[in-house]
All heavy atoms as a GROMACS GRO file, in nm:
protein
  621
    1MET      N    1   3.871   5.449   0.068
    1MET     CA    2   3.958   5.446  -0.048
    1MET      C    3   4.081   5.364  -0.014
    1MET      O    4   4.125   5.361   0.100
    1MET     CB    5   3.996   5.587  -0.088
    1MET     CG    6   3.876   5.666  -0.135
    1MET     SD    7   3.908   5.811  -0.238
    1MET     CE    8   4.038   5.896  -0.162
    2THR      N    9   4.135   5.301  -0.115
    2THR     CA   10   4.254   5.220  -0.094
    2THR      C   11   4.368   5.274  -0.178
    2THR      O   12   4.347   5.339  -0.278
    2THR     CB   13   4.228   5.073  -0.134
    2THR    OG1   14   4.192   5.072  -0.273
    2THR    CG2   15   4.116   5.012  -0.052
    3VAL      N   16   4.490   5.246  -0.132
    3VAL     CA   17   4.605   5.285  -0.209
    3VAL      C   18   4.634   5.172  -0.306
    3VAL      O   19   4.652   5.058  -0.264
    3VAL     CB   20   4.726   5.311  -0.118
    3VAL    CG1   21   4.851   5.341  -0.200
    3VAL    CG2   22   4.696   5.425  -0.021
    4ALA      N   23   4.637   5.203  -0.434
    4ALA     CA   24   4.662   5.100  -0.535
    4ALA      C   25   4.808   5.109  -0.579
    4ALA      O   26   4.856   5.218  -0.607
    4ALA     CB   27   4.569   5.121  -0.654
    5PRO      N   28   4.875   4.996  -0.584
    5PRO     CA   29   5.014   5.000  -0.631
    5PRO      C   30   5.020   5.044  -0.776
    5PRO      O   31   4.934   5.009  -0.857
    5PRO     CB   32   5.061   4.856  -0.614
    5PRO     CG   33   4.939   4.774  -0.600
    5PRO     CD   34   4.828   4.864  -0.553
    6GLY      N   35   5.120   5.123  -0.807
    6GLY     CA   36   5.138   5.163  -0.947
    6GLY      C   37   5.070   5.293  -0.984
    6GLY      O   38   5.090   5.343  -1.094
    7LEU      N   39   4.984   5.349  -0.898
    7LEU     CA   40   4.923   5.478  -0.930
    7LEU      C   41   5.024   5.588  -0.904
    7LEU      O   42   5.099   5.583  -0.807
    7LEU     CB   43   4.798   5.502  -0.846
    7LEU     CG   44   4.676   5.416  -0.881
    7LEU    CD1   45   4.562   5.445  -0.786
    7LEU    CD2   46   4.633   5.438  -1.023
    8PRO      N   47   5.028   5.687  -0.993
    8PRO     CA   48   5.131   5.791  -0.979
    8PRO      C   49   5.115   5.872  -0.850
    8PRO      O   50   5.005   5.903  -0.808
    8PRO     CB   51   5.107   5.881  -1.104
    8PRO     CG   52   4.973   5.845  -1.154
    8PRO     CD   53   4.942   5.707  -1.104
    9GLY      N   54   5.229   5.902  -0.789
    9GLY     CA   55   5.231   5.987  -0.672
    9GLY      C   56   5.160   5.932  -0.551
    9GLY      O   57   5.116   6.006  -0.463
   10GLY      N   58   5.139   5.802  -0.542
   10GLY     CA   59   5.070   5.744  -0.429
   10GLY      C   60   4.923   5.778  -0.428
   10GLY      O   61   4.858   5.781  -0.322
   11ALA      N   62   4.865   5.803  -0.546
   11ALA     CA   63   4.722   5.837  -0.555
   11ALA      C   64   4.637   5.725  -0.499
   11ALA      O   65   4.677   5.609  -0.500
   11ALA     CB   66   4.685   5.867  -0.700
   12ARG      N   67   4.522   5.761  -0.451
   12ARG     CA   68   4.429   5.662  -0.394
   12ARG      C   69   4.321   5.627  -0.496
   12ARG      O   70   4.275   5.715  -0.569
   12ARG     CB   71   4.367   5.715  -0.266
   12ARG     CG   72   4.469   5.738  -0.157
   12ARG     CD   73   4.402   5.787  -0.031
   12ARG     NE   74   4.499   5.806   0.074
   12ARG     CZ   75   4.530   5.714   0.162
   12ARG    NH1   76   4.472   5.597   0.162
   12ARG    NH2   77   4.621   5.739   0.256
   13GLU      N   78   4.284   5.501  -0.498
   13GLU     CA   79   4.182   5.454  -0.589
   13GLU      C   80   4.049   5.454  -0.516
   13GLU      O   81   4.037   5.395  -0.409
   13GLU     CB   82   4.216   5.313  -0.639
   13GLU     CG   83   4.120   5.260  -0.739
   13GLU     CD   84   4.163   5.123  -0.789
   13GLU    OE1   85   4.220   5.046  -0.711
   13GLU    OE2   86   4.141   5.097  -0.908
   14ASP      N   87   3.950   5.519  -0.571
   14ASP     CA   88   3.817   5.526  -0.511
   14ASP      C   89   3.730   5.414  -0.568
   14ASP      O   90   3.697   5.414  -0.686
   14ASP     CB   91   3.754   5.663  -0.542
   14ASP     CG   92   3.628   5.687  -0.466
   14ASP    OD1   93   3.569   5.591  -0.411
   14ASP    OD2   94   3.582   5.804  -0.461
   15ARG      N   95   3.695   5.318  -0.487
   15ARG     CA   96   3.619   5.202  -0.532
   15ARG      C   97   3.469   5.215  -0.504
   15ARG      O   98   3.394   5.121  -0.532
   15ARG     CB   99   3.672   5.076  -0.466
   15ARG     CG  100   3.815   5.046  -0.506
   15ARG     CD  101   3.864   4.920  -0.438
   15ARG     NE  102   3.998   4.889  -0.484
   15ARG     CZ  103   4.025   4.802  -0.582
   15ARG    NH1  104   3.926   4.741  -0.645
   15ARG    NH2  105   4.149   4.778  -0.617
   16ARG      N  106   3.422   5.328  -0.454
   16ARG     CA  107   3.280   5.342  -0.419
   16ARG      C  108   3.189   5.334  -0.540
   16ARG      O  109   3.073   5.291  -0.529
   16ARG     CB  110   3.256   5.474  -0.348
   16ARG     CG  111   3.321   5.480  -0.210
   16ARG     CD  112   3.301   5.616  -0.150
   16ARG     NE  113   3.377   5.714  -0.227
   16ARG     CZ  114   3.371   5.844  -0.205
   16ARG    NH1  115   3.296   5.892  -0.110
   16ARG    NH2  116   3.443   5.928  -0.277
   17PHE      N  117   3.238   5.372  -0.656
   17PHE     CA  118   3.150   5.377  -0.773
   17PHE      C  119   3.174   5.265  -0.872
   17PHE      O  120   3.123   5.268  -0.983
   17PHE     CB  121   3.166   5.514  -0.842
   17PHE     CG  122   3.133   5.627  -0.751
   17PHE    CD1  123   3.233   5.706  -0.698
   17PHE    CD2  124   3.002   5.654  -0.715
   17PHE    CE1  125   3.203   5.810  -0.610
   17PHE    CE2  126   2.971   5.758  -0.629
   17PHE     CZ  127   3.071   5.837  -0.577
   18LEU      N  128   3.251   5.166  -0.833
   18LEU     CA  129   3.277   5.053  -0.921
   18LEU      C  130   3.150   4.981  -0.969
   18LEU      O  131   3.140   4.949  -1.086
   18LEU     CB  132   3.375   4.954  -0.856
   18LEU     CG  133   3.521   5.000  -0.853
   18LEU    CD1  134   3.606   4.896  -0.782
   18LEU    CD2  135   3.574   5.032  -0.989
   19PRO      N  136   3.052   4.956  -0.881
   19PRO     CA  137   2.930   4.892  -0.931
   19PRO      C  138   2.855   4.978  -1.034
   19PRO      O  139   2.802   4.926  -1.133
   19PRO     CB  140   2.844   4.872  -0.804
   19PRO     CG  141   2.944   4.870  -0.693
   19PRO     CD  142   3.052   4.965  -0.734
   20ASP      N  143   2.856   5.110  -1.016
   20ASP     CA  144   2.791   5.199  -1.113
   20ASP      C  145   2.865   5.198  -1.246
   20ASP      O  146   2.803   5.197  -1.353
   20ASP     CB  147   2.784   5.342  -1.060
   20ASP     CG  148   2.691   5.356  -0.941
   20ASP    OD1  149   2.596   5.277  -0.932
   20ASP    OD2  150   2.714   5.444  -0.858
   21ALA      N  151   2.998   5.198  -1.239
   21ALA     CA  152   3.076   5.195  -1.364
   21ALA      C  153   3.056   5.064  -1.437
   21ALA      O  154   3.042   5.063  -1.560
   21ALA     CB  155   3.224   5.216  -1.331
   22GLU      N  156   3.048   4.954  -1.366
   22GLU     CA  157   3.023   4.825  -1.429
   22GLU      C  158   2.886   4.822  -1.492
   22GLU      O  159   2.868   4.771  -1.603
   22GLU     CB  160   3.038   4.712  -1.326
   22GLU     CG  161   3.014   4.574  -1.383
   22GLU     CD  162   3.104   4.539  -1.499
   22GLU    OE1  163   3.221   4.580  -1.501
   22GLU    OE2  164   3.054   4.472  -1.593
   23ALA      N  165   2.783   4.875  -1.423
   23ALA     CA  166   2.648   4.880  -1.480
   23ALA      C  167   2.647   4.964  -1.608
   23ALA      O  168   2.579   4.931  -1.706
   23ALA     CB  169   2.549   4.935  -1.379
   24HIS      N  170   2.722   5.076  -1.609
   24HIS     CA  171   2.727   5.160  -1.728
   24HIS      C  172   2.789   5.084  -1.845
   24HIS      O  173   2.735   5.084  -1.956
   24HIS     CB  174   2.807   5.288  -1.702
   24HIS     CG  175   2.819   5.373  -1.823
   24HIS    ND1  176   2.719   5.460  -1.862
   24HIS    CD2  177   2.917   5.386  -1.914
   24HIS    CE1  178   2.757   5.521  -1.974
   24HIS    NE2  179   2.877   5.478  -2.006
   25ARG      N  180   2.902   5.017  -1.820
   25ARG     CA  181   2.966   4.939  -1.926
   25ARG      C  182   2.875   4.829  -1.977
   25ARG      O  183   2.872   4.800  -2.098
   25ARG     CB  184   3.098   4.879  -1.876
   25ARG     CG  185   3.212   4.980  -1.870
   25ARG     CD  186   3.344   4.911  -1.840
   25ARG     NE  187   3.350   4.854  -1.706
   25ARG     CZ  188   3.389   4.921  -1.599
   25ARG    NH1  189   3.420   5.049  -1.608
   25ARG    NH2  190   3.392   4.864  -1.481
   26ARG      N  191   2.801   4.766  -1.888
   26ARG     CA  192   2.712   4.656  -1.926
   26ARG      C  193   2.591   4.706  -2.004
   26ARG      O  194   2.549   4.643  -2.102
   26ARG     CB  195   2.666   4.582  -1.800
   26ARG     CG  196   2.575   4.465  -1.826
   26ARG     CD  197   2.517   4.411  -1.697
   26ARG     NE  198   2.432   4.511  -1.634
   26ARG     CZ  199   2.441   4.548  -1.508
   26ARG    NH1  200   2.529   4.492  -1.428
   26ARG    NH2  201   2.362   4.640  -1.460
   27ASP      N  202   2.530   4.818  -1.963
   27ASP     CA  203   2.400   4.860  -2.015
   27ASP      C  204   2.404   4.968  -2.122
   27ASP      O  205   2.303   4.993  -2.186
   27ASP     CB  206   2.313   4.912  -1.900
   27ASP     CG  207   2.288   4.804  -1.796
   27ASP    OD1  208   2.298   4.684  -1.828
   27ASP    OD2  209   2.257   4.841  -1.680
   28ALA      N  210   2.517   5.034  -2.141
   28ALA     CA  211   2.523   5.143  -2.238
   28ALA      C  212   2.494   5.091  -2.378
   28ALA      O  213   2.548   4.987  -2.419
   28ALA     CB  214   2.660   5.211  -2.235
   29PRO      N  215   2.409   5.159  -2.455
   29PRO     CA  216   2.382   5.117  -2.593
   29PRO      C  217   2.512   5.121  -2.674
   29PRO      O  218   2.597   5.207  -2.654
   29PRO     CB  219   2.284   5.222  -2.644
   29PRO     CG  220   2.230   5.292  -2.523
   29PRO     CD  221   2.334   5.279  -2.418
   30ARG      N  222   2.524   5.026  -2.764
   30ARG     CA  223   2.645   5.018  -2.843
   30ARG      C  224   2.622   5.049  -2.990
   30ARG      O  225   2.714   5.085  -3.061
   30ARG     CB  226   2.707   4.878  -2.830
   30ARG     CG  227   2.768   4.855  -2.694
   30ARG     CD  228   2.808   4.709  -2.674
   30ARG     NE  229   2.868   4.687  -2.547
   30ARG     CZ  230   2.805   4.686  -2.430
   30ARG    NH1  231   2.676   4.707  -2.426
   30ARG    NH2  232   2.869   4.662  -2.317
   31PHE      N  233   2.497   5.032  -3.036
   31PHE     CA  234   2.468   5.047  -3.178
   31PHE      C  235   2.356   5.147  -3.200
   31PHE      O  236   2.263   5.158  -3.122
   31PHE     CB  237   2.432   4.912  -3.239
   31PHE     CG  238   2.542   4.810  -3.222
   31PHE    CD1  239   2.532   4.714  -3.125
   31PHE    CD2  240   2.655   4.815  -3.300
   31PHE    CE1  241   2.631   4.620  -3.107
   31PHE    CE2  242   2.758   4.722  -3.282
   31PHE     CZ  243   2.744   4.626  -3.186
   32CYS      N  244   2.365   5.218  -3.311
   32CYS     CA  245   2.265   5.317  -3.349
   32CYS      C  246   2.133   5.249  -3.385
   32CYS      O  247   2.134   5.153  -3.463
   32CYS     CB  248   2.318   5.396  -3.469
   32CYS     SG  249   2.197   5.511  -3.538
   33PRO      N  250   2.020   5.296  -3.333
   33PRO     CA  251   1.892   5.236  -3.367
   33PRO      C  252   1.848   5.269  -3.510
   33PRO      O  253   1.761   5.203  -3.564
   33PRO     CB  254   1.794   5.295  -3.264
   33PRO     CG  255   1.860   5.418  -3.216
   33PRO     CD  256   2.007   5.397  -3.228
   34ARG      N  257   1.910   5.368  -3.573
   34ARG     CA  258   1.873   5.405  -3.710
   34ARG      C  259   1.954   5.323  -3.812
   34ARG      O  260   1.899   5.267  -3.904
   34ARG     CB  261   1.892   5.552  -3.734
   34ARG     CG  262   1.856   5.590  -3.878
   34ARG     CD  263   1.888   5.733  -3.910
   34ARG     NE  264   1.788   5.823  -3.854
   34ARG     CZ  265   1.803   5.952  -3.846
   34ARG    NH1  266   1.912   6.010  -3.888
   34ARG    NH2  267   1.707   6.025  -3.797
   35CYS      N  268   2.088   5.323  -3.796
   35CYS     CA  269   2.171   5.262  -3.902
   35CYS      C  270   2.254   5.143  -3.854
   35CYS      O  271   2.323   5.082  -3.934
   35CYS     CB  272   2.263   5.369  -3.963
   35CYS     SG  273   2.398   5.418  -3.854
   36ALA      N  274   2.251   5.112  -3.727
   36ALA     CA  275   2.322   4.997  -3.667
   36ALA      C  276   2.474   5.015  -3.659
   36ALA      O  277   2.544   4.920  -3.627
   36ALA     CB  278   2.287   4.867  -3.736
   37ALA      N  279   2.526   5.135  -3.687
   37ALA     CA  280   2.669   5.161  -3.671
   37ALA      C  281   2.700   5.174  -3.524
   37ALA      O  282   2.611   5.193  -3.441
   37ALA     CB  283   2.708   5.290  -3.747
   38ALA      N  284   2.826   5.163  -3.489
   38ALA     CA  285   2.868   5.183  -3.350
   38ALA      C  286   2.841   5.329  -3.310
   38ALA      O  287   2.865   5.421  -3.389
   38ALA     CB  288   3.015   5.153  -3.333
   39LEU      N  289   2.786   5.350  -3.190
   39LEU     CA  290   2.758   5.484  -3.145
   39LEU      C  291   2.886   5.559  -3.115
   39LEU      O  292   2.983   5.503  -3.061
   39LEU     CB  293   2.671   5.480  -3.018
   39LEU     CG  294   2.526   5.441  -3.040
   39LEU    CD1  295   2.454   5.423  -2.907
   39LEU    CD2  296   2.453   5.547  -3.124
   40GLY      N  297   2.887   5.689  -3.145
   40GLY     CA  298   3.002   5.773  -3.115
   40GLY      C  299   2.999   5.826  -2.973
   40GLY      O  300   3.100   5.863  -2.918
   41LEU      N  301   2.878   5.828  -2.912
   41LEU     CA  302   2.863   5.883  -2.778
   41LEU      C  303   2.742   5.816  -2.710
   41LEU      O  304   2.637   5.803  -2.773
   41LEU     CB  305   2.841   6.033  -2.784
   41LEU     CG  306   2.807   6.105  -2.653
   41LEU    CD1  307   2.932   6.114  -2.566
   41LEU    CD2  308   2.752   6.242  -2.681
   42ALA      N  309   2.757   5.777  -2.585
   42ALA     CA  310   2.644   5.727  -2.505
   42ALA      C  311   2.667   5.777  -2.362
   42ALA      O  312   2.743   5.716  -2.286
   42ALA     CB  313   2.635   5.576  -2.510
   43THR      N  314   2.605   5.888  -2.330
   43THR     CA  315   2.621   5.951  -2.198
   43THR      C  316   2.504   5.915  -2.108
   43THR      O  317   2.388   5.939  -2.145
   43THR     CB  318   2.633   6.103  -2.212
   43THR    OG1  319   2.742   6.133  -2.296
   43THR    CG2  320   2.651   6.168  -2.077
   44GLU      N  321   2.533   5.859  -1.992
   44GLU     CA  322   2.427   5.817  -1.900
   44GLU      C  323   2.386   5.933  -1.809
   44GLU      O  324   2.470   6.010  -1.762
   44GLU     CB  325   2.477   5.703  -1.815
   44GLU     CG  326   2.375   5.650  -1.717
   44GLU     CD  327   2.428   5.532  -1.636
   44GLU    OE1  328   2.543   5.489  -1.657
   44GLU    OE2  329   2.351   5.482  -1.553
   45PHE      N  330   2.254   5.946  -1.788
   45PHE     CA  331   2.202   6.043  -1.690
   45PHE      C  332   2.075   5.986  -1.634
   45PHE      O  333   2.022   5.886  -1.681
   45PHE     CB  334   2.183   6.182  -1.753
   45PHE     CG  335   2.074   6.188  -1.856
   45PHE    CD1  336   1.949   6.237  -1.824
   45PHE    CD2  337   2.099   6.152  -1.988
   45PHE    CE1  338   1.849   6.245  -1.921
   45PHE    CE2  339   2.001   6.161  -2.084
   45PHE     CZ  340   1.875   6.207  -2.050
   46TRP      N  341   2.028   6.047  -1.528
   46TRP     CA  342   1.906   6.002  -1.462
   46TRP      C  343   1.800   6.111  -1.472
   46TRP      O  344   1.829   6.229  -1.462
   46TRP     CB  345   1.932   5.976  -1.312
   46TRP     CG  346   2.013   5.852  -1.291
   46TRP    CD1  347   2.148   5.839  -1.304
   46TRP    CD2  348   1.963   5.724  -1.253
   46TRP    NE1  349   2.185   5.711  -1.278
   46TRP    CE2  350   2.074   5.638  -1.244
   46TRP    CE3  351   1.838   5.673  -1.225
   46TRP    CZ2  352   2.062   5.505  -1.208
   46TRP    CZ3  353   1.827   5.540  -1.187
   46TRP    CH2  354   1.937   5.458  -1.181
   47GLU      N  355   1.676   6.070  -1.494
   47GLU     CA  356   1.562   6.159  -1.491
   47GLU      C  357   1.458   6.094  -1.398
   47GLU      O  358   1.401   5.991  -1.432
   47GLU     CB  359   1.504   6.177  -1.630
   47GLU     CG  360   1.396   6.284  -1.640
   47GLU     CD  361   1.358   6.310  -1.781
   47GLU    OE1  362   1.429   6.388  -1.848
   47GLU    OE2  363   1.257   6.254  -1.825
   48ALA      N  364   1.444   6.153  -1.280
   48ALA     CA  365   1.364   6.093  -1.172
   48ALA      C  366   1.424   5.955  -1.143
   48ALA      O  367   1.538   5.946  -1.106
   48ALA     CB  368   1.216   6.087  -1.209
   49GLU      N  369   1.346   5.850  -1.159
   49GLU     CA  370   1.392   5.714  -1.129
   49GLU      C  371   1.439   5.640  -1.254
   49GLU      O  372   1.473   5.521  -1.245
   49GLU     CB  373   1.282   5.634  -1.060
   49GLU     CG  374   1.242   5.692  -0.925
   49GLU     CD  375   1.356   5.690  -0.826
   49GLU    OE1  376   1.427   5.587  -0.818
   49GLU    OE2  377   1.377   5.791  -0.758
   50GLU      N  378   1.439   5.703  -1.370
   50GLU     CA  379   1.476   5.636  -1.493
   50GLU      C  380   1.620   5.667  -1.533
   50GLU      O  381   1.661   5.781  -1.538
   50GLU     CB  382   1.384   5.680  -1.607
   50GLU     CG  383   1.244   5.627  -1.595
   50GLU     CD  384   1.164   5.659  -1.720
   50GLU    OE1  385   1.180   5.769  -1.776
   50GLU    OE2  386   1.084   5.574  -1.758
   51ARG      N  387   1.691   5.559  -1.565
   51ARG     CA  388   1.825   5.576  -1.624
   51ARG      C  389   1.807   5.601  -1.773
   51ARG      O  390   1.730   5.533  -1.838
   51ARG     CB  391   1.906   5.445  -1.612
   51ARG     CG  392   1.979   5.431  -1.488
   51ARG     CD  393   2.042   5.294  -1.480
   51ARG     NE  394   2.168   5.290  -1.554
   51ARG     CZ  395   2.219   5.180  -1.602
   51ARG    NH1  396   2.158   5.065  -1.587
   51ARG    NH2  397   2.333   5.180  -1.665
   52ARG      N  398   1.878   5.697  -1.826
   52ARG     CA  399   1.869   5.726  -1.969
   52ARG      C  400   2.010   5.744  -2.025
   52ARG      O  401   2.102   5.779  -1.954
   52ARG     CB  402   1.789   5.854  -1.994
   52ARG     CG  403   1.646   5.842  -1.952
   52ARG     CD  404   1.577   5.976  -1.973
   52ARG     NE  405   1.440   5.970  -1.925
   52ARG     CZ  406   1.336   5.971  -2.005
   52ARG    NH1  407   1.350   5.983  -2.134
   52ARG    NH2  408   1.214   5.964  -1.954
   53PHE      N  409   2.021   5.720  -2.154
   53PHE     CA  410   2.146   5.741  -2.226
   53PHE      C  411   2.119   5.838  -2.340
   53PHE      O  412   2.030   5.813  -2.423
   53PHE     CB  413   2.199   5.609  -2.282
   53PHE     CG  414   2.244   5.513  -2.177
   53PHE    CD1  415   2.155   5.422  -2.124
   53PHE    CD2  416   2.376   5.516  -2.130
   53PHE    CE1  417   2.195   5.333  -2.026
   53PHE    CE2  418   2.416   5.425  -2.032
   53PHE     CZ  419   2.328   5.335  -1.981
   54TYR      N  420   2.192   5.949  -2.340
   54TYR     CA  421   2.185   6.039  -2.454
   54TYR      C  422   2.290   5.990  -2.553
   54TYR      O  423   2.407   5.976  -2.519
   54TYR     CB  424   2.213   6.185  -2.413
   54TYR     CG  425   2.205   6.276  -2.532
   54TYR    CD1  426   2.081   6.315  -2.582
   54TYR    CD2  427   2.320   6.320  -2.596
   54TYR    CE1  428   2.071   6.397  -2.692
   54TYR    CE2  429   2.310   6.401  -2.707
   54TYR     CZ  430   2.187   6.439  -2.756
   54TYR     OH  431   2.178   6.520  -2.867
   55CYS      N  432   2.247   5.964  -2.676
   55CYS     CA  433   2.334   5.898  -2.772
   55CYS      C  434   2.349   5.980  -2.900
   55CYS      O  435   2.258   6.053  -2.938
   55CYS     CB  436   2.278   5.760  -2.810
   55CYS     SG  437   2.256   5.652  -2.668
   56TRP      N  438   2.462   5.963  -2.964
   56TRP     CA  439   2.490   6.027  -3.092
   56TRP      C  440   2.562   5.924  -3.181
   56TRP      O  441   2.653   5.855  -3.136
   56TRP     CB  442   2.580   6.149  -3.073
   56TRP     CG  443   2.636   6.203  -3.200
   56TRP    CD1  444   2.569   6.269  -3.298
   56TRP    CD2  445   2.771   6.198  -3.241
   56TRP    NE1  446   2.656   6.303  -3.399
   56TRP    CE2  447   2.782   6.262  -3.365
   56TRP    CE3  448   2.888   6.144  -3.185
   56TRP    CZ2  449   2.900   6.272  -3.436
   56TRP    CZ3  450   3.007   6.156  -3.256
   56TRP    CH2  451   3.012   6.219  -3.379
   57CYS      N  452   2.522   5.918  -3.305
   57CYS     CA  453   2.584   5.828  -3.403
   57CYS      C  454   2.666   5.911  -3.498
   57CYS      O  455   2.613   5.999  -3.566
   57CYS     CB  456   2.477   5.749  -3.476
   57CYS     SG  457   2.546   5.644  -3.609
   58SER      N  458   2.794   5.880  -3.508
   58SER     CA  459   2.882   5.952  -3.602
   58SER      C  460   2.860   5.905  -3.747
   58SER      O  461   2.898   5.971  -3.840
   58SER     CB  462   3.027   5.937  -3.563
   58SER     OG  463   3.064   5.802  -3.562
   59GLY      N  464   2.795   5.789  -3.763
   59GLY     CA  465   2.772   5.735  -3.895
   59GLY      C  466   2.661   5.808  -3.971
   59GLY      O  467   2.678   5.851  -4.084
   60CYS      N  468   2.544   5.825  -3.904
   60CYS     CA  469   2.429   5.885  -3.974
   60CYS      C  470   2.385   6.017  -3.911
   60CYS      O  471   2.296   6.082  -3.964
   60CYS     CB  472   2.312   5.788  -3.975
   60CYS     SG  473   2.235   5.757  -3.813
   61GLY      N  474   2.447   6.054  -3.799
   61GLY     CA  475   2.413   6.182  -3.736
   61GLY      C  476   2.293   6.177  -3.641
   61GLY      O  477   2.252   6.278  -3.587
   62TRP      N  478   2.238   6.057  -3.619
   62TRP     CA  479   2.122   6.044  -3.527
   62TRP      C  480   2.161   6.083  -3.387
   62TRP      O  481   2.272   6.053  -3.338
   62TRP     CB  482   2.072   5.899  -3.529
   62TRP     CG  483   1.960   5.875  -3.433
   62TRP    CD1  484   1.828   5.896  -3.455
   62TRP    CD2  485   1.972   5.825  -3.299
   62TRP    NE1  486   1.756   5.861  -3.343
   62TRP    CE2  487   1.842   5.818  -3.246
   62TRP    CE3  488   2.077   5.786  -3.219
   62TRP    CZ2  489   1.814   5.774  -3.118
   62TRP    CZ3  490   2.052   5.742  -3.091
   62TRP    CH2  491   1.922   5.737  -3.041
   63THR      N  492   2.073   6.154  -3.319
   63THR     CA  493   2.086   6.182  -3.176
   63THR      C  494   1.953   6.149  -3.111
   63THR      O  495   1.846   6.166  -3.170
   63THR     CB  496   2.122   6.327  -3.144
   63THR    OG1  497   2.019   6.412  -3.196
   63THR    CG2  498   2.256   6.364  -3.202
   64GLY      N  499   1.958   6.103  -2.988
   64GLY     CA  500   1.834   6.074  -2.916
   64GLY      C  501   1.864   6.009  -2.784
   64GLY      O  502   1.979   5.986  -2.746
   65GLU      N  503   1.755   5.983  -2.710
   65GLU     CA  504   1.767   5.922  -2.579
   65GLU      C  505   1.720   5.776  -2.589
   65GLU      O  506   1.622   5.746  -2.656
   65GLU     CB  507   1.679   5.994  -2.479
   65GLU     CG  508   1.726   6.135  -2.452
   65GLU     CD  509   1.632   6.208  -2.358
   65GLU    OE1  510   1.540   6.147  -2.300
   65GLU    OE2  511   1.651   6.330  -2.345
   66ILE      N  512   1.791   5.692  -2.517
   66ILE     CA  513   1.754   5.551  -2.506
   66ILE      C  514   1.739   5.520  -2.359
   66ILE      O  515   1.827   5.551  -2.279
   66ILE     CB  516   1.860   5.458  -2.570
   66ILE    CG1  517   1.866   5.490  -2.722
   66ILE    CG2  518   1.828   5.314  -2.545
   66ILE    CD1  519   1.974   5.414  -2.796
   67THR      N  520   1.625   5.462  -2.321
   67THR     CA  521   1.595   5.429  -2.181
   67THR      C  522   1.589   5.278  -2.168
   67THR      O  523   1.496   5.216  -2.221
   67THR     CB  524   1.463   5.494  -2.137
   67THR    OG1  525   1.468   5.632  -2.162
   67THR    CG2  526   1.436   5.465  -1.991
   68PRO      N  527   1.683   5.215  -2.098
   68PRO     CA  528   1.673   5.071  -2.078
   68PRO      C  529   1.559   5.040  -1.979
   68PRO      O  530   1.534   5.116  -1.886
   68PRO     CB  531   1.809   5.031  -2.019
   68PRO     CG  532   1.871   5.158  -1.969
   68PRO     CD  533   1.803   5.270  -2.037
   69GLY      N  534   1.493   4.930  -2.001
   69GLY     CA  535   1.383   4.890  -1.912
   69GLY      C  536   1.374   4.739  -1.903
   69GLY      O  537   1.453   4.666  -1.964
   70GLU      N  538   1.277   4.692  -1.828
   70GLU     CA  539   1.264   4.548  -1.809
   70GLU      C  540   1.224   4.474  -1.935
   70GLU      O  541   1.261   4.362  -1.956
   70GLU     CB  542   1.164   4.522  -1.698
   70GLU     CG  543   1.217   4.567  -1.562
   70GLU     CD  544   1.130   4.519  -1.450
   70GLU    OE1  545   1.054   4.423  -1.468
   70GLU    OE2  546   1.140   4.577  -1.340
   71GLY      N  547   1.145   4.539  -2.020
   71GLY     CA  548   1.102   4.474  -2.144
   71GLY      C  549   1.189   4.507  -2.263
   71GLY      O  550   1.150   4.486  -2.375
   72GLY      N  551   1.305   4.557  -2.242
   72GLY     CA  552   1.396   4.596  -2.351
   72GLY      C  553   1.435   4.742  -2.336
   72GLY      O  554   1.458   4.788  -2.224
   73VAL      N  555   1.437   4.815  -2.444
   73VAL     CA  556   1.472   4.956  -2.440
   73VAL      C  557   1.360   5.038  -2.503
   73VAL      O  558   1.282   4.990  -2.585
   73VAL     CB  559   1.605   4.988  -2.510
   73VAL    CG1  560   1.720   4.919  -2.444
   73VAL    CG2  561   1.599   4.951  -2.658
   74ARG      N  562   1.355   5.162  -2.461
   74ARG     CA  563   1.258   5.256  -2.516
   74ARG      C  564   1.336   5.371  -2.571
   74ARG      O  565   1.425   5.427  -2.505
   74ARG     CB  566   1.169   5.303  -2.402
   74ARG     CG  567   1.038   5.358  -2.441
   74ARG     CD  568   0.960   5.390  -2.318
   74ARG     NE  569   1.052   5.438  -2.211
   74ARG     CZ  570   1.012   5.481  -2.094
   74ARG    NH1  571   0.887   5.482  -2.065
   74ARG    NH2  572   1.099   5.523  -2.006
   75GLY      N  573   1.309   5.410  -2.693
   75GLY     CA  574   1.380   5.521  -2.753
   75GLY      C  575   1.296   5.644  -2.760
   75GLY      O  576   1.174   5.640  -2.752
   76HIS      N  577   1.362   5.756  -2.774
   76HIS     CA  578   1.293   5.882  -2.792
   76HIS      C  579   1.368   5.962  -2.896
   76HIS      O  580   1.488   5.981  -2.886
   76HIS     CB  581   1.290   5.965  -2.663
   76HIS     CG  582   1.248   6.105  -2.686
   76HIS    ND1  583   1.119   6.137  -2.712
   76HIS    CD2  584   1.318   6.220  -2.695
   76HIS    CE1  585   1.109   6.269  -2.730
   76HIS    NE2  586   1.230   6.320  -2.721
   77GLU      N  587   1.298   5.999  -3.000
   77GLU     CA  588   1.357   6.086  -3.102
   77GLU      C  589   1.254   6.193  -3.133
   77GLU      O  590   1.137   6.163  -3.156
   77GLU     CB  591   1.390   6.006  -3.228
   77GLU     CG  592   1.458   6.089  -3.334
   77GLU     CD  593   1.498   6.006  -3.453
   77GLU    OE1  594   1.492   5.884  -3.447
   77GLU    OE2  595   1.533   6.067  -3.554
   78PRO      N  596   1.295   6.319  -3.131
   78PRO     CA  597   1.201   6.427  -3.161
   78PRO      C  598   1.141   6.412  -3.301
   78PRO      O  599   1.206   6.358  -3.390
   78PRO     CB  600   1.282   6.554  -3.149
   78PRO     CG  601   1.420   6.514  -3.112
   78PRO     CD  602   1.428   6.367  -3.107
   79GLU      N  603   1.019   6.459  -3.318
   79GLU     CA  604   0.956   6.459  -3.449
   79GLU      C  605   1.034   6.547  -3.544
   79GLU      O  606   1.084   6.652  -3.506
   79GLU     CB  607   0.812   6.509  -3.436
   79GLU     CG  608   0.721   6.417  -3.356
   79GLU     CD  609   0.706   6.281  -3.422
   79GLU    OE1  610   0.694   6.273  -3.545
   79GLU    OE2  611   0.703   6.181  -3.348
   80HIS      N  612   1.041   6.506  -3.669
   80HIS     CA  613   1.113   6.587  -3.771
   80HIS      C  614   1.014   6.664  -3.853
   80HIS      O  615   0.910   6.628  -3.880
   80HIS     CB  616   1.194   6.497  -3.861
   80HIS     CG  617   1.304   6.427  -3.788
   80HIS    ND1  618   1.421   6.489  -3.752
   80HIS    CD2  619   1.314   6.301  -3.741
   80HIS    CE1  620   1.499   6.406  -3.690
   80HIS    NE2  621   1.436   6.289  -3.679
   0.00000   0.00000   0.00000
């Protein structure tokens, strides 16, 4: 960890997770697959070796999982 100037109380900045944070910012879904509005929530989690994003749209109320992959993204929405 490094001491970053300007952090309150001489706090230390932890740079170990910077690549993960950058990947999250780059890969997180931004738009609802149902209505194309901006997503209200996109939380990243892992299931085995797959990265997944649990998403919620404040525009239409859609919730579901989006899994990024090499051929694009794969969505999952429970049957209604």
